[in-house]
KOLMI-497636 format. One record per residue (C-alpha): residue number from 1; residue in three letters; x, y, z. Coordinates in nm, 4 decimals, decimal comma, padded with zeros to 6 digits. Each point is the difference from the previous one (the first is absolute). Layout:
residues N
nr: NUM	rest: ala	u: X	v: Y	w: Z
...
This chain:
residues 228
nr: 1	rest: met	u: 00,0000	v: 00,0000	w: 00,0000
nr: 2	rest: thr	u: 00,1369	v: 00,3391	w: -00,1000
nr: 3	rest: asp	u: 00,0668	v: 00,2326	w: 00,2928
nr: 4	rest: arg	u: -00,1784	v: 00,3328	w: -00,0456
nr: 5	rest: ile	u: 00,1968	v: 00,3012	w: 00,1247
nr: 6	rest: leu	u: -00,1192	v: 00,3575	w: 00,0496
nr: 7	rest: leu	u: 00,2789	v: 00,2565	w: -00,0360
nr: 8	rest: ile	u: -00,0811	v: 00,3422	w: 00,1503
nr: 9	rest: glu	u: 00,2765	v: 00,2281	w: -00,1260
nr: 10	rest: asp	u: -00,0244	v: 00,3578	w: -00,1321
nr: 11	rest: asp	u: 00,3250	v: -00,0214	w: -00,1997
nr: 12	rest: lys	u: -00,1461	v: -00,1306	w: -00,3259
nr: 13	rest: arg	u: 00,3370	v: -00,0868	w: -00,1489
nr: 14	rest: leu	u: 00,0967	v: -00,2073	w: 00,3023
nr: 15	rest: ala	u: -00,3455	v: -00,1587	w: 00,0103
nr: 16	rest: glu	u: 00,0303	v: -00,1096	w: -00,3620
nr: 17	rest: met	u: 00,3465	v: -00,1428	w: 00,0627
nr: 18	rest: val	u: -00,1184	v: -00,1988	w: 00,3018
nr: 19	rest: lys	u: -00,3104	v: -00,1174	w: -00,1837
nr: 20	rest: asn	u: 00,2016	v: -00,1271	w: -00,2966
nr: 21	rest: tyr	u: 00,2680	v: -00,1614	w: 00,2168
nr: 22	rest: leu	u: -00,2444	v: -00,1885	w: 00,2228
nr: 23	rest: gly	u: -00,2014	v: -00,0952	w: -00,3059
nr: 24	rest: glu	u: 00,3032	v: -00,1884	w: -00,1311
nr: 25	rest: phe	u: -00,0215	v: -00,2223	w: 00,3088
nr: 26	rest: gly	u: -00,3687	v: -00,0801	w: -00,0392
nr: 27	rest: phe	u: -00,1609	v: 00,2676	w: 00,2161
nr: 28	rest: ser	u: -00,3085	v: 00,1902	w: -00,1110
nr: 29	rest: val	u: 00,0632	v: 00,3610	w: 00,1051
nr: 30	rest: thr	u: -00,2533	v: 00,2855	w: 00,0033
nr: 31	rest: ala	u: 00,1307	v: 00,3516	w: 00,0670
nr: 32	rest: ala	u: -00,1722	v: 00,2899	w: 00,1750
nr: 33	rest: his	u: 00,1673	v: 00,3399	w: 00,0216
nr: 34	rest: ser	u: -00,1712	v: 00,1435	w: 00,3074
nr: 35	rest: gly	u: -00,1040	v: -00,1248	w: 00,3410
nr: 36	rest: ser	u: -00,3720	v: 00,0501	w: -00,0553
nr: 37	rest: ala	u: 00,0095	v: -00,1809	w: -00,3344
nr: 38	rest: gly	u: 00,1933	v: -00,2870	w: 00,1572
nr: 39	rest: ile	u: -00,2447	v: -00,0378	w: 00,2888
nr: 40	rest: ala	u: -00,2952	v: -00,0012	w: -00,2395
nr: 41	rest: leu	u: 00,1635	v: -00,2614	w: -00,2238
nr: 42	rest: tyr	u: 00,0875	v: -00,2238	w: 00,2923
nr: 43	rest: arg	u: -00,3501	v: 00,0122	w: 00,1443
nr: 44	rest: arg	u: -00,1585	v: -00,0649	w: -00,3380
nr: 45	rest: glu	u: 00,2252	v: -00,2709	w: -00,1392
nr: 46	rest: gly	u: 00,2041	v: -00,1604	w: 00,2771
nr: 47	rest: phe	u: 00,3667	v: -00,0897	w: -00,0430
nr: 48	rest: asp	u: 00,2434	v: -00,2509	w: 00,1465
nr: 49	rest: ala	u: 00,2453	v: 00,2711	w: 00,1067
nr: 50	rest: leu	u: 00,0711	v: 00,3729	w: -00,0207
nr: 51	rest: ile	u: 00,3185	v: 00,1874	w: -00,0753
nr: 52	rest: leu	u: -00,0639	v: 00,3370	w: 00,1614
nr: 53	rest: asp	u: 00,2025	v: 00,3188	w: -00,0304
nr: 54	rest: leu	u: 00,0201	v: 00,1945	w: 00,3252
nr: 55	rest: met	u: -00,0053	v: 00,3416	w: -00,1688
nr: 56	rest: leu	u: -00,3061	v: 00,0570	w: -00,2198
nr: 57	rest: pro	u: -00,1436	v: 00,3220	w: -00,1436
nr: 58	rest: asp	u: -00,3413	v: -00,0114	w: 00,1699
nr: 59	rest: met	u: 00,0607	v: -00,1776	w: 00,3311
nr: 60	rest: asp	u: 00,2734	v: -00,1578	w: 00,2078
nr: 61	rest: gly	u: 00,0725	v: -00,3642	w: -00,0753
nr: 62	rest: leu	u: -00,0434	v: -00,0772	w: 00,3689
nr: 63	rest: glu	u: -00,3603	v: 00,1189	w: -00,0225
nr: 64	rest: val	u: -00,0540	v: -00,2194	w: -00,3065
nr: 65	rest: cys	u: 00,1438	v: -00,2920	w: 00,1951
nr: 66	rest: arg	u: -00,2282	v: 00,0736	w: 00,2963
nr: 67	rest: gln	u: -00,3158	v: 00,0197	w: -00,2124
nr: 68	rest: ile	u: 00,0723	v: -00,3189	w: -00,1907
nr: 69	rest: arg	u: 00,0956	v: -00,1865	w: 00,3157
nr: 70	rest: ala	u: -00,3344	v: 00,1014	w: 00,1531
nr: 71	rest: asp	u: -00,1801	v: -00,1906	w: -00,2773
nr: 72	rest: ala	u: 00,2093	v: -00,3133	w: -00,0454
nr: 73	rest: gln	u: 00,3160	v: -00,1883	w: 00,0867
nr: 74	rest: ala	u: 00,1882	v: 00,1379	w: -00,2975
nr: 75	rest: arg	u: 00,3647	v: -00,0864	w: -00,0654
nr: 76	rest: ile	u: 00,1919	v: 00,3255	w: -00,0326
nr: 77	rest: leu	u: 00,3541	v: 00,0749	w: -00,1123
nr: 78	rest: met	u: 00,0703	v: 00,3664	w: 00,0700
nr: 79	rest: leu	u: 00,2387	v: 00,2140	w: -00,2080
nr: 80	rest: thr	u: 00,1530	v: 00,3316	w: 00,0998
nr: 81	rest: ala	u: 00,2634	v: 00,2468	w: -00,1136
nr: 82	rest: arg	u: 00,0493	v: 00,1050	w: 00,3595
nr: 83	rest: gly	u: 00,2650	v: -00,1756	w: 00,2017
nr: 84	rest: asp	u: -00,1347	v: 00,0845	w: 00,3444
nr: 85	rest: ala	u: -00,0143	v: -00,3137	w: 00,2170
nr: 86	rest: met	u: -00,3083	v: 00,1411	w: 00,1727
nr: 87	rest: asp	u: -00,1911	v: -00,0198	w: -00,3297
nr: 88	rest: arg	u: 00,0823	v: -00,3679	w: -00,0190
nr: 89	rest: ile	u: -00,1101	v: -00,0617	w: 00,3576
nr: 90	rest: ile	u: -00,3276	v: 00,1890	w: -00,0460
nr: 91	rest: gly	u: -00,0681	v: -00,1756	w: -00,3282
nr: 92	rest: leu	u: 00,0458	v: -00,3430	w: 00,1534
nr: 93	rest: glu	u: -00,2135	v: 00,0971	w: 00,2992
nr: 94	rest: met	u: -00,2745	v: 00,1171	w: -00,2372
nr: 95	rest: gly	u: -00,0090	v: -00,3448	w: -00,1565
nr: 96	rest: ala	u: 00,2584	v: -00,0097	w: -00,2782
nr: 97	rest: asp	u: 00,1580	v: -00,3448	w: -00,0400
nr: 98	rest: asp	u: 00,3336	v: 00,1265	w: -00,1280
nr: 99	rest: tyr	u: 00,1803	v: 00,3204	w: -00,0890
nr: 100	rest: leu	u: 00,2338	v: 00,0907	w: -00,2867
nr: 101	rest: ala	u: 00,1855	v: 00,3300	w: -00,0402
nr: 102	rest: lys	u: 00,0443	v: 00,1728	w: -00,3358
nr: 103	rest: pro	u: 00,1994	v: -00,0324	w: -00,2112
nr: 104	rest: phe	u: -00,0252	v: -00,3764	w: 00,0008
nr: 105	rest: glu	u: 00,1167	v: -00,2901	w: -00,2116
nr: 106	rest: pro	u: -00,2918	v: -00,1614	w: -00,1891
nr: 107	rest: arg	u: 00,1298	v: -00,3418	w: 00,1050
nr: 108	rest: glu	u: -00,0295	v: 00,0959	w: 00,3663
nr: 109	rest: leu	u: -00,3561	v: 00,1237	w: -00,0542
nr: 110	rest: leu	u: -00,0828	v: -00,3328	w: -00,1657
nr: 111	rest: ala	u: 00,1579	v: -00,1988	w: 00,2824
nr: 112	rest: arg	u: -00,1837	v: 00,1925	w: 00,2711
nr: 113	rest: leu	u: -00,3326	v: -00,0238	w: -00,1833
nr: 114	rest: arg	u: 00,0380	v: -00,3742	w: -00,0455
nr: 115	rest: ser	u: 00,0853	v: -00,0378	w: 00,3693
nr: 116	rest: ile	u: -00,3144	v: 00,1880	w: 00,1025
nr: 117	rest: leu	u: -00,2173	v: -00,2123	w: -00,2275
nr: 118	rest: arg	u: 00,1567	v: -00,3247	w: 00,1218
nr: 119	rest: arg	u: -00,0769	v: 00,0922	w: 00,3598
nr: 120	rest: ala	u: -00,3560	v: 00,0927	w: -00,0938
nr: 121	rest: lys	u: -00,0631	v: -00,3291	w: -00,1783
nr: 122	rest: ser	u: 00,1528	v: -00,1979	w: 00,2843
nr: 123	rest: glu	u: -00,2308	v: 00,1713	w: 00,2476
nr: 124	rest: gln	u: -00,3034	v: -00,0578	w: -00,2215
nr: 125	rest: thr	u: 00,0631	v: -00,3711	w: -00,0433
nr: 126	rest: ser	u: 00,0659	v: -00,0611	w: 00,3701
nr: 127	rest: gln	u: -00,2771	v: 00,2170	w: 00,1368
nr: 128	rest: val	u: -00,3626	v: -00,0862	w: 00,0637
nr: 129	rest: leu	u: -00,2081	v: 00,3072	w: -00,0780
nr: 130	rest: arg	u: -00,2755	v: 00,0506	w: 00,2573
nr: 131	rest: phe	u: -00,2993	v: 00,2258	w: -00,0439
nr: 132	rest: gly	u: -00,2383	v: -00,0522	w: 00,2884
nr: 133	rest: arg	u: -00,1576	v: -00,3442	w: -00,0455
nr: 134	rest: leu	u: 00,1699	v: -00,0530	w: -00,3370
nr: 135	rest: glu	u: 00,3466	v: -00,1585	w: -00,0388
nr: 136	rest: ile	u: 00,1963	v: -00,0249	w: -00,3242
nr: 137	rest: asp	u: 00,2991	v: -00,2359	w: 00,0154
nr: 138	rest: ala	u: 00,2252	v: 00,0864	w: -00,2951
nr: 139	rest: ala	u: 00,2403	v: -00,2913	w: 00,0482
nr: 140	rest: ala	u: -00,2707	v: -00,2657	w: 00,0348
nr: 141	rest: arg	u: -00,2261	v: 00,1770	w: -00,2519
nr: 142	rest: gln	u: -00,2946	v: -00,0354	w: 00,2360
nr: 143	rest: val	u: -00,2820	v: 00,2305	w: 00,1013
nr: 144	rest: arg	u: -00,1801	v: -00,0437	w: 00,3298
nr: 145	rest: leu	u: -00,3068	v: 00,1764	w: 00,1370
nr: 146	rest: asp	u: -00,0657	v: -00,0588	w: 00,3708
nr: 147	rest: gly	u: 00,2630	v: -00,2753	w: -00,0237
nr: 148	rest: glu	u: -00,1883	v: -00,1846	w: -00,2735
nr: 149	rest: ala	u: 00,1713	v: -00,0504	w: -00,3357
nr: 150	rest: arg	u: -00,1665	v: 00,1626	w: -00,3004
nr: 151	rest: asn	u: 00,0450	v: -00,1432	w: -00,3459
nr: 152	rest: leu	u: 00,1431	v: 00,2193	w: -00,2733
nr: 153	rest: thr	u: 00,1670	v: -00,0868	w: -00,3279
nr: 154	rest: ser	u: 00,3698	v: 00,0765	w: -00,0360
nr: 155	rest: tyr	u: -00,0759	v: 00,3092	w: -00,2057
nr: 156	rest: gln	u: -00,2633	v: 00,1244	w: 00,2445
nr: 157	rest: phe	u: 00,2399	v: -00,0469	w: 00,2904
nr: 158	rest: ala	u: 00,2682	v: 00,1977	w: -00,1827
nr: 159	rest: leu	u: -00,2515	v: 00,2759	w: -00,0707
nr: 160	rest: leu	u: -00,1140	v: 00,0152	w: 00,3635
nr: 161	rest: leu	u: 00,3607	v: 00,0000	w: 00,1216
nr: 162	rest: ala	u: 00,0898	v: 00,2862	w: -00,2351
nr: 163	rest: leu	u: -00,2916	v: 00,2048	w: 00,1322
nr: 164	rest: ala	u: 00,0815	v: -00,0820	w: 00,3637
nr: 165	rest: gln	u: 00,3679	v: 00,0894	w: -00,0415
nr: 166	rest: his	u: -00,1172	v: 00,3425	w: -00,1222
nr: 167	rest: ala	u: -00,2744	v: 00,0357	w: 00,2621
nr: 168	rest: gly	u: -00,1562	v: 00,3438	w: 00,0149
nr: 169	rest: arg	u: 00,1128	v: 00,0893	w: -00,3514
nr: 170	rest: val	u: -00,2289	v: 00,0109	w: -00,3015
nr: 171	rest: met	u: 00,1274	v: -00,2445	w: -00,2612
nr: 172	rest: ser	u: -00,1133	v: 00,0410	w: -00,3594
nr: 173	rest: arg	u: -00,0887	v: -00,3065	w: -00,2045
nr: 174	rest: glu	u: 00,3000	v: 00,0743	w: -00,2220
nr: 175	rest: ala	u: 00,2372	v: 00,0121	w: 00,2994
nr: 176	rest: leu	u: -00,1368	v: -00,3296	w: 00,1324
nr: 177	rest: met	u: 00,0312	v: -00,1705	w: -00,3365
nr: 178	rest: asp	u: 00,3581	v: 00,1242	w: -00,0272
nr: 179	rest: leu	u: 00,0848	v: -00,1360	w: 00,3456
nr: 180	rest: leu	u: -00,1509	v: -00,3374	w: -00,0903
nr: 181	rest: lys	u: 00,1121	v: -00,0327	w: -00,3590
nr: 182	rest: asn	u: 00,2358	v: -00,2889	w: 00,0773
nr: 183	rest: glu	u: -00,2540	v: -00,1937	w: 00,2071
nr: 184	rest: arg	u: -00,1481	v: -00,3152	w: -00,1447
nr: 185	rest: leu	u: -00,3389	v: 00,0859	w: -00,1503
nr: 186	rest: glu	u: -00,3170	v: -00,2075	w: 00,0169
nr: 187	rest: ala	u: -00,0860	v: -00,2396	w: -00,2824
nr: 188	rest: phe	u: -00,1529	v: 00,3000	w: -00,1734
nr: 189	rest: asp	u: 00,0559	v: 00,3680	w: 00,0650
nr: 190	rest: arg	u: -00,2549	v: 00,1849	w: 00,2122
nr: 191	rest: ser	u: -00,0134	v: 00,3588	w: 00,1071
nr: 192	rest: ile	u: 00,1334	v: 00,1365	w: 00,3263
nr: 193	rest: asp	u: -00,3595	v: 00,0832	w: 00,0964
nr: 194	rest: val	u: -00,1098	v: -00,3635	w: -00,0200
nr: 195	rest: his	u: 00,2934	v: -00,1113	w: 00,2156
nr: 196	rest: ile	u: -00,0800	v: 00,2730	w: 00,2532
nr: 197	rest: ser	u: -00,3576	v: -00,1289	w: 00,0262
nr: 198	rest: arg	u: 00,1334	v: -00,3505	w: 00,0749
nr: 199	rest: ile	u: 00,2342	v: 00,1392	w: 00,2646
nr: 200	rest: arg	u: -00,2852	v: 00,1891	w: 00,1632
nr: 201	rest: ala	u: -00,2115	v: -00,3158	w: 00,0077
nr: 202	rest: ala	u: 00,2816	v: -00,1675	w: 00,1921
nr: 203	rest: ile	u: 00,1005	v: 00,2694	w: 00,2510
nr: 204	rest: glu	u: -00,2850	v: 00,2487	w: 00,0416
nr: 205	rest: asp	u: -00,2765	v: -00,0452	w: 00,2581
nr: 206	rest: asp	u: -00,2401	v: 00,1465	w: -00,2560
nr: 207	rest: pro	u: 00,1496	v: -00,0056	w: -00,3524
nr: 208	rest: lys	u: -00,2673	v: 00,2434	w: -00,1199
nr: 209	rest: arg	u: 00,1160	v: 00,2541	w: 00,2606
nr: 210	rest: pro	u: 00,3777	v: -00,0546	w: 00,0073
nr: 211	rest: arg	u: 00,2040	v: 00,1488	w: 00,2822
nr: 212	rest: arg	u: 00,3380	v: -00,1497	w: -00,0833
nr: 213	rest: val	u: 00,0436	v: 00,0346	w: -00,3770
nr: 214	rest: ile	u: -00,1740	v: 00,3226	w: -00,0958
nr: 215	rest: thr	u: -00,0723	v: 00,1363	w: -00,3464
nr: 216	rest: val	u: 00,1068	v: 00,3588	w: -00,0656
nr: 217	rest: arg	u: -00,2160	v: 00,1039	w: -00,2922
nr: 218	rest: gly	u: 00,2014	v: 00,1013	w: -00,3034
nr: 219	rest: ala	u: 00,3321	v: -00,0769	w: 00,1712
nr: 220	rest: gly	u: 00,0257	v: -00,3653	w: 00,1013
nr: 221	rest: tyr	u: 00,0044	v: -00,1824	w: 00,3328
nr: 222	rest: val	u: 00,1318	v: 00,0625	w: 00,3487
nr: 223	rest: phe	u: 00,0641	v: -00,2542	w: 00,2752
nr: 224	rest: ala	u: -00,1208	v: 00,1487	w: 00,3294
nr: 225	rest: lys	u: 00,2687	v: 00,0332	w: 00,2677
nr: 226	rest: ala	u: -00,2423	v: 00,0125	w: 00,2946
nr: 227	rest: gln	u: -00,2104	v: -00,3145	w: 00,0247
nr: 228	rest: glu	u: -00,1989	v: -00,1792	w: 00,2650
């Protein structure tokens, strides 16, 4: 599965260089050139990791980090032209996973990004996600409600897991299909909407009035963070 990276960097020349370089190693990189644009993109599309410049034209990178961290457990590699150690400390305290000072070697950026993603995937595969009465065991590929196993196909489990790992964030159908494009499909292709209805039948108390997987009209779906 291709890792999707959001690069928030106002230096367009540098952004294009980073985008092309990471693209050579199989990453799908989307660039935003302001903090507000980056926040909007992240909330709308969802990404596996962010590369975030500390100094942006419209807001401080630390504020961008804070706002994104409030919505999801994003993986963030922070960039800065400032060499002040206090910036690094504050950035890490705000939720950045790593820190790289400009100018940097592209190979070091690649190495740090890969390290962040490896840690994220290790945590995801070893962690049971719990949302109230619902448990999603990524390693065992099992879903339990009130301790009782619920049956889902492999594709439906992968779809539910993708939503749960981005809990609280609206995920478009296109973003979900991109995340799942390497998953084994059913015997015949069906739409995301049909799979969502099957998931709701398995995990919702009332599938007609879902409280876990919620439709956001015109945008996609969101997995509710707060659940009973």
